[in-house]
N, C-alpha and C positions, 0 to 999 in steps of 0.2 A: 658281176655275178647275176645270173638269171634265175628266177624262182618260178616254180611250176607246181600247182596243186594237182594231186592225183585223187580221183574219186575213190570213195570207200568201196569195200566189197562185202556183201552179206554172205556169211558162210553157208546159209541154206541154199543159196543160188549156185554154189560150187558143186557140180555132180561128183559122185564117188569116183568115176573113172578118170577125173581130172586131178585126183589126189594120188601122188605116188605112195605106194604102200608095200608091205612085206607080209610074209606068212604069219598068221595069227594076230595081225595088227588090226585094231578097230578104229573107226572114224572118230576123230577128236571132236569136242563140242563146236558148234557152229561159230561162236565168237572167236575161237582159236583158229579155225579154218579161214575165216574172213581176214584176220590179221595176217596170217601166213600168205594168203593170196595177194593182198594189197602191197605187202613188202616186196614180194617177188615181182609184182608189176612194176614197182618203182625201180628195182635193180635191173629188170629187163629193159626199161626205158633208157637207163644209163648205158647199157650195152648197145642197144639199138642206135643211139645217137653217138656212140663211140666217144663218150666224154672222158677226158683225162682223169677227172675226179668228180665226185658228187657227194653232197651232204643230204642225207635222208632223215627227216624228222617226222615224228608222229604229231597229230594235230593238237595234243595237249602240252607240247613242249614250250618251255619258256627259258629265258636267259637274262643275264645281267646287263645293265645299261653299259657296262664297261667291257663288253665281250671282245671288241676289237683288240684291246690291249691284252686281254687274257689269252686270246688265241695267238698273239705274237709271242708271248712268253712260253706258251705250250709248244709252239713250233721249235723254239730253242731247246726245250727239254726233249722233244722228239728227236732232234738232231743228235743229242748226246747219247740217246739210247739206241739209235738205229743207223747212224751215219759212220763210215770208217774214220778213224783218227787221221788228222792231217799228217802227211809224210809217209803214211803206209802205202805199200805198193798195190796196184790193181790186182796183181796175181795172188797176193797173200795179204788182204786187208786186215787191219787190227781194229778192234773196237774197245771203247771204254768199259763195256760190259763183256767180260770174257765168255759169258754164257749165250751171247748173241753173235751170229744167228744160229748157233748149234747149242740148244739147251740141254743136250745130253751130257755136256761137260759137267762133271760132278761139283756143283757148288751148293752148299746148304743155304747160303745167303749171297745176294749180289751186292755190287758196290752201291753205296748210298752217295750219290753225287749232289753236291751243294749247288744250288742254282746260280749263285754269284761266283762260282769257281768252276764253271763247266769247261771240259776240255775242248780244244780246237779240233773241229772235224772238217771233213771234205764238204765244200759247199754243194747243196743239192741242185740238181738240174731239172728234174721232172716236177717237183712239188715243193712249196715253201716248208712243208712239214717233213721232208726227207724223201729219199728215192727208194727206200727199202721197207715199205709198209703196204699192206693190203686193206686194213681196216683201222680206223681211229674211232674207238667207242667213247663218245663224248658225253652221252647222257644215259643214265641207268638208274636202277633202284638199289643196287648193292653190288659189291665186288670185293675181292680180296687180293692182297699181295700174292705173289707166286708162292706156291707150296714148296717146301724143301724137297719133296720127292713127288713122283708121278702118281702115287697112290693116295694123295691127300685130298682128292676131290670131294664134292659134297653130294653127288648123286651116283647112280649106278653106271654111268657112262665112263668107260676107261679113258684115261688121259695119258699123255706123255709129259715130260718135263717142259716147263715154260721158262724163257729167259727171266733172270732175276734182278736185273738192274733197276734202280729207282732214282728219280730226281726229286729232291725236296726243295720247295720254294717257300721261304718263310717271310714273315713281315708283310703279308698281304692284307689289304683292306677287305677282308672277307671273313668267312666263318669256317670252322672245322670242329670235329669232335675229338678233343684231346684224349679222352679215355680210350677211344678206339685206336687212335694213332699210337698211343703208348702201348696198347696191348699187342699191336701188330708190328710196329717198327721201333719201339723203344723211345719214341719221341712224344713229349707232352706239350710241345709248343703250340700256342694258339696262332691263328693267322698263317696256316700252313696248307699248301696244296702239294700233292704228290703225283707225278707222272710215272707210270709203271706198265708192265706187260699184263695183258688180260688174264685173269683167273677167276672162275666161278661167277661170271657176270649174270645179271638178271635185268630184264626190261630193255628193249631195243628202242629207247626214247629218241636218241639221236646218234647217228654214226656216219662216218665218211668212208667212201670206198674209192680206190683207184680203178683205172680201166681193167687191170688184171684182177684186182680184188673182186670187182663186180662180176666178172666172168666166172671166177671160181665159186663165188657165193651162189650164183644162179645154177651152176652145175650141182653143187653139194646140197643146197637147201631147196632147189626147185625141181630137181629131177630124181633125187634119191629119196628113199622111203621117209615119210614124214612121221617121226616118232614122238614129237613133243611140240610145244609152242615155238613160235619163230625165235624168240629171244633165247630159249634154251638151246635150240639148234645153232644159233649164232655163237653161243658159248662153246659148244662142242667143236664148231668149225675153228674157232680161234685157239682152242687148246689142242688142235690136231697136229701141231708142229710147224716148223719153218717152211716146209714145202706146201702146207695148206694155207697158213695165215701168219703174217707178221703183223701183230696188232699192238697198239699202244693205247692206254686209256688215260683220260684226264679225270682226276677226282681225288678225294682223300680216302683211300682204301675203299672205294666204291660207295662212299657216302659224302655228305657235304665236305668241302665245297665242290660241286659239280660245275661244268660249263653249261650244261643244259639240264633243267629240272622239270618235274611234272607239275603243271599248274592245276589246282583244284578250284573251280569256280564257286562263287557263293551260290548256295541253293541246296537242293536235296542231294544226299550222298549217292543216291541211286543214279544220278546223272554222270557219275564217273565212268571209268573204263568198263566196257561190257564183259571183259574176260573174267573179272573177279567180282565177288559179292562184297559190296562196301557197306552193307547194313542200312538201317533206317536212320532218320534224323536229318538235321540241317548242319551245314558246314559253312564256315567263313572262308572267304577267298584266301588262298595261300599258294606259294610255289616252294616246293621242297628243295632246300639246299641252296637257294639263290637269294642273295642279300638284297640288292636293289633290282628286283625283277621288272622286266619291261611291261608285262601285262597289268600289274598293279600300279604302274607309273605312267601308263599311256597318256592320260590326260595331262599330267604334269609335264611330260616331255613335249607334247604338242603346244603347251602354253609357255615353254621355255623357262620353267621355274628353276630356282636355284637348287643346288645340291642338297642343302639342308631342308628343302621342302619335299624331297622325294620320300616315298614310303621305304623305310628301312626295317626289314623284318627282324634283324638281329643287331640292334644298336650296341656299339662297343662301350663297355664300362670304363675303359681307360682312354680318356680323351687326349692323352699325351703320347700315345703309341705312334711310332713312325712307320708308315706302311707304303708298300708299292701299290700301284693301280688304284689310288684313291679316286673316287668319282669326281668328275668335273662337270661344269655346266655344258 
């Protein structure tokens, strides 16, 4: 894996004529314009280099020290949601989720697939996460399970139906919000992560794109009228149907446990993202939704400290729970 830092962009330096617009549309705030510009620059670089896939992260992204194992499990969940079932024909492939890749099939709810009983699928060729995705939205501020119908969206942008399959992985050494899971999926189990299709996402903290996905994103978000912040336009892109985007999100209904979370450094709250007003006052260091985050454990990792010496933002009250992906030295 090769990593490259992209320079930031100041919105005030982006001229009006470089921003795609439409009748009656006004220029958005400079902070929003700068974010839109730098995300499109990163996507454009992936297209220019003809990369088969790329992971794009914002500079305040953070992740768990066990990310490698978490991504391995997420790849298996992605296979179940987007790969054809083993034994189905190329001419007429079948999927575990009957609403994928055609979400117009009338399903009020999709199949809830248990992680330890995933169906056997065709082995992917192009990517370890599957061959039938354009975007993997791995870090965000909030997201929902697929709405039962196309008119259940949260803003004025019309949407079509989104595939409804979900994979629930339980007994993780991680955190989740049982109240939100219970409200949206009927589950109240702790230590649960859910992989599902994107709906109502906010914050483009970390997302992966394929070669085809990057080209589509650059066309839709870089050349067509800019009507909202980049993350909202990414939401609209991913709700545009299978011909626009086949996207899978990792997270627990768009909240903890994420694979990538926003790190808030210790210091004035005004030092956070320029897009929003975070108020006055001082904040302690924290990473939202990540239990053993890398930034707060950087020194401990460099000193090769034991697991029980790592900063644990959400210690488990039950010391006897058996979990997957427990941290190791």
